[in-house]
C-alpha positions as CSV (number, residue, x, y, z in Angstrom):
1,M,25.1,5.0,-24.5
2,P,27.6,2.5,-23.2
3,P,26.2,-0.5,-21.4
4,E,27.7,0.6,-18.1
5,E,26.0,4.0,-18.3
6,A,22.7,2.4,-19.3
7,D,22.9,0.1,-16.3
8,I,23.5,3.1,-13.9
9,H,20.4,4.8,-15.5
10,R,18.3,1.7,-15.0
11,K,19.4,1.3,-11.4
12,A,18.8,5.0,-10.6
13,Q,15.3,4.8,-12.1
14,R,14.6,1.6,-10.0
15,F,15.9,3.3,-6.8
16,A,13.8,6.4,-7.4
17,R,10.7,4.2,-7.9
18,L,11.5,2.3,-4.7
19,L,11.9,5.5,-2.7
20,V,8.6,7.0,-4.0
21,D,6.8,3.7,-3.4
22,E,7.9,3.8,0.2
23,I,6.5,7.4,0.6
24,K,3.2,6.2,-0.9
25,L,3.0,3.1,1.2
26,Y,3.7,4.7,4.6
27,N,1.7,8.0,3.9
28,Q,-1.4,6.8,2.1
29,A,-3.7,9.3,3.9
30,K,-1.4,12.3,3.2
31,V,-1.2,11.2,-0.5
32,T,-5.0,11.0,-0.8
33,E,-5.5,14.4,0.8
34,G,-2.6,16.0,-1.1
35,R,-4.0,14.8,-4.4
36,K,-7.5,16.1,-3.5
37,N,-6.2,19.5,-2.3
38,K,-3.3,19.8,-4.8
39,D,-0.7,20.2,-2.2
40,L,1.2,16.9,-2.2
41,Y,4.6,18.5,-1.7
42,D,3.6,20.5,1.3
43,R,2.0,17.5,3.0
44,L,4.9,15.2,2.2
45,K,7.8,17.7,2.3
46,D,9.8,16.0,5.0
47,E,9.4,12.5,3.5
48,I,10.2,13.8,-0.1
49,E,13.3,15.7,1.0
50,K,14.6,12.8,3.1
51,S,14.2,10.5,0.1
52,R,15.6,13.0,-2.3
53,A,18.8,13.3,-0.1
54,T,19.0,9.5,-0.1
55,Y,18.7,9.4,-3.9
56,Q,21.3,12.2,-4.4
57,K,23.7,10.5,-2.1
58,R,23.6,7.4,-4.2
59,Y,23.2,8.8,-7.7
60,G,23.8,12.6,-7.5
61,T,27.3,12.4,-8.9
62,T,26.7,9.7,-11.5
63,V,25.7,9.9,-15.2
64,A,22.1,9.5,-14.1
65,A,22.2,12.9,-12.2
66,A,21.3,14.9,-15.3
67,A,18.1,12.9,-15.9
68,D,16.6,13.7,-12.4
69,Y,14.7,10.4,-12.1
70,F,13.7,11.2,-8.6
71,N,11.6,14.2,-9.5
72,Q,10.2,12.4,-12.5
73,E,9.1,9.5,-10.3
74,I,7.6,11.9,-7.7
75,V,5.4,13.5,-10.4
76,R,4.6,10.2,-12.2
77,S,3.8,8.1,-9.2
78,L,2.6,10.4,-6.5
79,A,0.8,12.9,-8.7
80,G,-0.3,10.6,-11.5
81,D,1.7,12.6,-14.1
82,D,-0.2,15.8,-13.0
83,G,2.5,18.1,-11.7
84,S,-0.1,20.6,-10.6
85,L,-1.1,18.2,-7.8
86,M,2.3,18.7,-6.2
87,G,1.5,22.3,-5.4
88,A,3.2,25.6,-5.8
89,N,6.1,24.9,-3.5
90,F,7.4,21.9,-5.4
91,R,10.7,22.4,-7.1
92,R,11.4,20.6,-10.3
């Protein structure tokens, strides 16, 4: 992978991490309840979709789009790598 593309991938990952960290920071109670009840997506749908749109606006047409770093970070960070905690309505 050329260095320019690798840089875009790194920046996209970092941006996804930032967006998800903000969701966690400002919605701690919803995150805790969502993990317990395995319905994180339903509880945080508005926040997730707003952040997803922000991510797509910045990286949706770049080489990083195929990697879907935003969804990866949602599952990794919000759900602790357990996709089942996101609930049935979460789209991957």
